C-alpha positions, 0 to 999 in steps of 0.5 A: 435555480442554482440556489435550489440545487445547492439547497437540495444538495445540502439538505441531502447531506444533512438529512433534512428537507429543502424547505427546512434549509430555506427557513434557516437561511431566512432566519425563521428557525434555527437548525437543531444541534445535531445538524449544526454539528454536521454542518461544522463537519462539512465545513471543516472537511472542505478546508482540508488542504493537504492530502493524506499520504498514499500507501505508496508514500508510506512505503517510501518512508518505511525504515525497514526493507519494503518495496512494491512491484507490479505484475511485470516485476517493476519497482513502483515504490522502494522504502528507505531501508531497501534503498540503504540495502541496495546502496543506490538512490530511489531515483536509480531503482524505482521504475526499474525491473526488480530482477536488475537488483534481486536474484536467486530465491527472490526471482523464484518467489516472484515467479511463484507469486505470479503463478499462484495469482498474486496479481489477480488478487487470488492470494491473501498473502505469501511468505518466502524465505531464502537467499537473495543476491543483491546487485549493489553499486559495489558488486553482488552481495548475498543475504538471507531474507524472510519476506511477506508479500501481499496484494494491494489494489491501487486507485486505478484498480491495478493489483500491486504486490507489497514485499516486506522483509528482513535480512536474517542470519543463518541461525534465524534462517534455519529456525524459520525454515524448520518452523515452516516445515521446510517450506520456503514458499507459503501462500494463503489463498483469498478464496 
């Protein structure tokens, strides 16, 4: 019984009949080249030992300023660049509220994202431009930042927001604000 079930599953994977699988096993015939290639692919896939990095892992490796928050504003992943900007270790910041580390216009941006449906996956992306107060180990520091925010759905179907940004100078801030016609928050709906 078990052998027939395995043959049926293999036949389905290869797009052939179970009878053909049985003939190949008994040496009565050889599989065609396309089927041999597909069998090799199946065997190769079975031996992949290391899982591919998840998108959250890739965020943590990013040398730029990038982090992921949930709908409650909790940091879920923080990039190397953000860790350097905040002047703390990843362990000190992940799992904490973003509002503990970021203030001013970033807090307003988070409210704007929430109000416009980021965490219901109603936004394709959003952009924010403003002054961000960062609570670092040495005290408070103000920087001008330009961020793009977009939704990312986890394997558990939870909507997270990825925030990618850069610290910019006053000239870049003024130029970008002018390019956006004075709009500090720009959203693009998915529908």
